[in-house]
ROROLO-753328 format. One line per 3 residues: number of its first residue (from 0); for each residue x, y, z of C-alpha. Coordinates in nm, 2 decimals, decimal comma, padded with zeros to 4 digits. Layout:
ROROLO-753328
NUM	X:Y:Z  ...
end
This chain:
ROROLO-753328
0	-00,01:00,00:-00,01  00,29:00,23:00,10  00,44:00,17:-00,22
3	00,13:00,24:-00,44  00,13:00,57:-00,23  00,46:00,68:-00,38
6	00,42:00,58:-00,73  00,37:00,91:-00,89  00,35:01,00:-01,26
9	00,63:01,16:-01,32  00,59:01,24:-01,65  00,24:01,40:-01,58
12	00,39:01,66:-01,36  00,59:01,89:-01,59  00,45:02,25:-01,55
15	00,73:02,37:-01,72  00,64:02,18:-02,05  00,39:02,42:-02,10
18	00,60:02,72:-02,12  00,63:02,67:-02,46  00,32:02,83:-02,53
21	00,32:03,15:-02,34  00,33:03,46:-02,50  00,65:03,56:-02,32
24	00,95:03,35:-02,35  01,17:03,30:-02,03  01,49:03,28:-02,22
27	01,56:03,27:-02,61  01,81:03,08:-02,79  01,92:03,12:-03,14
30	01,62:02,91:-03,28  01,39:03,12:-03,08  01,26:02,85:-02,87
33	01,25:02,88:-02,48  01,52:02,73:-02,34  01,47:02,68:-01,96
36	01,80:02,59:-01,79  01,79:02,45:-01,44  01,94:02,75:-01,27
39	01,63:03,00:-01,42  01,35:02,74:-01,36  01,49:02,74:-00,97
42	01,50:03,13:-00,97  01,18:03,17:-01,15  00,97:02,93:-00,89
45	01,17:03,13:-00,60  01,05:03,42:-00,77  00,64:03,30:-00,77
48	00,69:03,19:-00,38  00,38:03,38:-00,20  00,26:03,54:-00,52
51	-00,10:03,54:-00,63  -00,23:03,34:-00,94  -00,30:03,66:-01,12
54	00,04:03,75:-01,10  00,17:03,42:-01,23  -00,04:03,42:-01,54
57	00,06:03,76:-01,63  00,44:03,67:-01,59  00,40:03,33:-01,77
60	00,21:03,43:-02,03  00,18:03,79:-02,12  -00,17:03,85:-02,01
63	-00,23:04,20:-01,96  -00,29:04,42:-01,59  -00,65:04,50:-01,76
66	-00,73:04,15:-01,86  -00,64:04,02:-01,48  -00,82:04,33:-01,34
69	-01,14:04,24:-01,54  -01,12:03,87:-01,43  -01,08:03,96:-01,05
72	-01,40:04,20:-01,09  -01,62:03,91:-01,23  -01,47:03,70:-00,93
75	-01,58:03,95:-00,67  -01,94:03,96:-00,84  -01,97:03,60:-00,90
78	-01,74:03,43:-00,65  -01,59:03,19:-00,91  -01,22:03,12:-00,90
81	-01,01:03,32:-01,11  -00,85:03,04:-01,29  -01,21:02,91:-01,41
84	-01,29:03,29:-01,51  -00,97:03,32:-01,74  -01,02:02,97:-01,89
87	-01,42:03,09:-01,97  -01,24:03,41:-02,10  -01,04:03,25:-02,36
90	-00,73:03,42:-02,16  -00,55:03,09:-02,09  -00,60:02,67:-02,16
93	-00,65:02,46:-01,92  -00,33:02,32:-01,94  -00,18:02,68:-01,89
96	-00,36:02,70:-01,55  -00,24:02,37:-01,48  00,13:02,49:-01,53
99	00,01:02,81:-01,31  -00,09:02,63:-01,01  00,19:02,33:-01,05
102	00,45:02,60:-01,03  00,24:02,79:-00,74  00,23:02,49:-00,55
105	00,58:02,35:-00,59  00,70:02,33:-00,26  00,86:01,96:-00,17
108	00,95:02,03:00,17  01,06:01,68:00,24  01,10:01,35:00,07
111	00,75:01,26:00,19  00,64:01,56:-00,01  00,69:01,43:-00,33
114	00,37:01,18:-00,26  00,15:01,47:-00,31  00,20:01,54:-00,67
117	-00,09:01,34:-00,79  -00,38:01,58:-00,86  -00,66:01,61:-00,60
120	-00,95:01,38:-00,76  -01,27:01,60:-00,91  -01,54:01,46:-00,69
123	-01,59:01,59:-00,34  -01,60:01,22:-00,19  -01,29:01,13:-00,36
126	-01,10:01,41:-00,29  -01,19:01,38:00,10  -01,08:01,02:00,10
129	-00,76:01,12:-00,09  -00,65:01,38:00,16  -00,75:01,18:00,46
132	-00,56:00,90:00,34  -00,29:01,11:00,21  -00,25:01,27:00,56
135	-00,29:00,95:00,75  -00,03:00,76:00,55  00,24:01,05:00,59
138	00,20:01,07:01,00  00,19:00,72:01,06  00,50:00,69:00,87
141	00,67:00,98:01,02  00,57:00,85:01,38  00,73:00,48:01,27
144	01,04:00,64:01,14  01,12:00,86:01,43  01,02:00,61:01,68
147	01,26:00,34:01,55  01,53:00,54:01,40  01,58:00,78:01,68
150	01,44:00,61:01,98  01,48:00,94:02,17  01,20:00,97:02,46
153	00,91:01,21:02,34  00,96:01,11:02,01  00,61:01,21:01,93
156	00,67:01,56:01,99  00,90:01,57:01,69  00,70:01,37:01,46
159	00,43:01,64:01,50  00,67:01,86:01,36  00,83:01,64:01,08
162	00,46:01,53:00,97  00,37:01,91:00,94  00,65:01,97:00,76
165	00,56:01,69:00,52  00,19:01,78:00,47  00,25:02,14:00,35
168	00,29:02,05:00,04  -00,03:01,92:-00,03  -00,20:02,20:00,19
171	-00,08:02,44:00,01  -00,25:02,28:-00,31  -00,57:02,32:-00,12
174	-00,55:02,68:-00,01  -00,57:02,71:-00,44  -00,96:02,59:-00,40
177	-01,02:03,00:-00,32  -01,37:02,91:-00,16  -01,39:02,91:00,22
180	-01,63:02,60:00,23  -01,44:02,37:00,03  -01,11:02,48:00,19
183	-01,26:02,41:00,51  -01,39:02,06:00,44  -01,03:01,95:00,26
186	-00,85:02,07:00,54  -01,05:01,90:00,78  -01,03:01,57:00,58
189	-00,65:01,63:00,62  -00,74:01,67:01,01  -00,92:01,37:01,03
192	-00,63:01,19:00,87  -00,40:01,29:01,13  -00,68:01,21:01,43
195	-00,69:00,86:01,28  -00,35:00,79:01,29  -00,30:00,92:01,63
198	-00,61:00,69:01,74  -00,43:00,39:01,56  -00,12:00,47:01,78
201	-00,31:00,47:02,07  -00,51:00,18:02,01  -00,23:-00,03:01,96
204	00,04:00,10:02,20  00,00:00,03:02,57  00,01:00,30:02,85
207	00,38:00,28:02,94  00,47:00,34:02,60  00,24:00,58:02,54
210	00,42:00,77:02,83  00,79:00,75:02,69  00,65:00,89:02,37
213	00,41:01,12:02,42  00,37:01,24:02,78  00,31:01,57:02,71
216	-00,03:01,50:02,60  -00,11:01,25:02,91  00,00:01,55:03,13
219	-00,19:01,81:02,91  -00,48:01,57:02,92  -00,46:01,47:03,31
222	-00,49:01,11:03,20  -00,39:00,81:03,42  -00,42:00,46:03,46
225	-00,76:00,51:03,64  -00,86:00,79:03,37  -01,21:00,66:03,21
228	-01,47:00,84:03,01  -01,72:00,88:03,30  -01,47:01,06:03,52
231	-01,38:01,35:03,28  -01,49:01,70:03,38  -01,59:01,90:03,15
234	-01,61:02,23:03,32  -01,89:02,50:03,28  -01,97:02,69:02,95
237	-01,80:02,99:03,05  -01,48:02,84:03,11  -01,49:02,61:02,80
240	-01,55:02,95:02,57  -01,27:03,15:02,71  -01,02:02,85:02,69
243	-01,13:02,77:02,32  -01,13:03,12:02,22  -00,77:03,18:02,36
246	-00,67:02,86:02,10  -00,85:03,01:01,84  -00,67:03,36:01,89
249	-00,31:03,18:01,93  -00,42:02,95:01,59  -00,53:03,28:01,46
252	-00,16:03,46:01,55  00,04:03,18:01,45  -00,11:03,13:01,09
255	-00,08:03,51:01,03  00,30:03,50:01,09  00,37:03,16:00,94
258	00,03:03,06:00,76  00,05:02,71:00,62  00,28:02,55:00,85
261	00,15:02,69:01,17  -00,22:02,58:01,07  -00,03:02,23:01,02
264	00,13:02,22:01,32  -00,17:02,35:01,55  -00,41:02,11:01,39
267	-00,16:01,80:01,43  -00,11:01,90:01,79  -00,48:01,93:01,83
270	-00,52:01,56:01,64  -00,27:01,42:01,87  -00,41:01,53:02,18
273	-00,77:01,44:02,10  -00,68:01,12:01,92  -00,45:00,98:02,20
276	-00,69:01,11:02,50  -00,98:00,96:02,35  -00,84:00,65:02,29
279	-00,73:00,58:02,62  -01,01:00,69:02,77  -01,21:00,44:02,58
282	-01,00:00,15:02,65  -00,93:00,19:03,02  -01,35:00,23:03,00
285	-01,38:-00,09:02,84  -01,10:-00,28:03,07  -01,25:-00,13:03,38
288	-01,60:-00,27:03,29  -01,82:00,05:03,35  -02,06:-00,10:03,10
291	-02,10:-00,29:02,79  -01,81:-00,23:02,55  -02,05:-00,14:02,28
294	-02,27:00,06:02,47  -01,95:00,29:02,62  -01,84:00,32:02,25
297	-02,20:00,43:02,11  -02,25:00,69:02,44  -01,90:00,79:02,42
300	-01,88:00,90:02,03  -02,24:01,06:02,06  -02,16:01,24:02,33
303	-01,81:01,40:02,24  -01,81:01,40:01,84  -02,06:01,67:01,81
306	-01,79:01,95:02,01  -01,53:01,78:01,86  -01,64:01,85:01,50
309	-01,75:02,19:01,60  -01,39:02,30:01,76  -01,19:02,15:01,45
312	-01,43:02,34:01,23  -01,40:02,69:01,40  -01,02:02,63:01,43
315	-01,00:02,58:01,04  -01,19:02,88:00,95  -01,01:03,12:01,19
318	-00,70:02,99:01,04  -00,82:03,06:00,67  -00,91:03,39:00,79
321	-00,57:03,47:00,92  -00,41:03,34:00,59  -00,65:03,57:00,40
324	-00,59:03,87:00,61  -00,21:03,81:00,60  -00,21:03,78:00,19
327	-00,44:04,08:00,16  -00,21:04,30:00,37  00,10:04,18:00,12
330	-00,09:04,18:-00,18  -00,33:04,46:-00,19  -00,31:04,85:-00,11
333	-00,47:04,89:00,23  -00,70:05,18:00,07  -00,82:05,00:-00,23
336	-01,13:04,87:-00,29  -01,01:04,48:-00,31  -00,83:04,54:-00,02
339	-01,15:04,64:00,20  -01,35:04,39:00,04  -01,11:04,05:00,14
342	-01,04:04,22:00,47  -01,42:04,22:00,56  -01,46:03,90:00,40
345	-01,21:03,75:00,63  -01,31:03,95:00,95  -01,65:03,84:00,93
348	-01,49:03,50:00,89  -01,32:03,53:01,21  -01,61:03,63:01,37
351	-01,83:03,32:01,23  -01,54:03,11:01,40  -01,59:03,22:01,75
354	-01,96:03,18:01,71  -01,90:02,81:01,58  -01,69:02,81:01,91
357	-01,96:02,91:02,12  -02,20:02,65:01,97  -01,91:02,38:02,07
360	-01,88:02,52:02,38  -02,26:02,44:02,43  -02,21:02,11:02,28
363	-01,89:02,00:02,55  -02,09:02,17:02,86  -02,45:02,07:02,83
366	-02,45:01,76:02,58  -02,12:01,58:02,62  -02,15:01,58:03,02
369	-02,52:01,47:03,04  -02,45:01,19:02,76  -02,17:01,06:02,94
372	-02,33:01,05:03,27  -02,54:00,76:03,15  -02,23:00,55:03,14
375	-02,17:00,57:03,51
end
């Protein structure tokens, strides 16, 4: 399975093969054919880092500023993706758009990042399954590599940083969606894959092993050999909302500065804490004979899943808001109409994230506590 996962059609991923059709060649040879040298390709790719799609289209294909401005105006009015608008208007072809997006996303930060050169699936269910599987495999491989190769205490903490770095390439592709709903669902799929990886680790490893590898998680969650689901104290609504709001603001600040890597690191951290904590609590509840295992499992899922999903969505929306504001400040003049439109949009998105957190607080303080009382 792992071998198949890394089989990439290298010939199908050749963004610079499309440069021969561009209007302004990068470098001319005596035959007037574009002559892309390795140094020129590297410099070109680096010069596009952090640039918007319109900038890359202009640079590669000689599209005028007026044409890009008109397409951006249509985007503001209709909400369509810029690339689709440029294709519909006959400005660029589908292959040329693919080349631009490939250059924009070309950040193979680790060896594992090469696994993400495969394009995302068109259908939403296939795309989400692909993202979940990719993040699951990369996280699990990273945990195994770090654990067996280094043999250090608390290697789980190191794994979080390395897995986040490997997933950054796919995350950059996900952000090209330019649709908040689709971006949120795609990032949620990545998060679920990481969460499932830690659920698997928690299910297989015993408590002493987890203490050696993930003591920071057990300390944060206050887990001990006698901890069970029925003993968890969820706190009051006010304390839960304040705590989650502080987490959201921390994610917003880190993401505003460090963007994609900060999102992945904070989401991976939450996936690690949630996945290991819940798995340990479920296992010890089963072993403690509080009730029938199936009964405990059903009540636990029904009680905990709603607020966990809402919290994850709130953090993801807040992160998208931070990235949007961060890029808007660099891409547009603060006095321009476009900046005001995007800034207002992402601020409202941040407000929406706080609203979702309030719902999560209600679900955790009232729903989860009452459902888990039935286990006792």
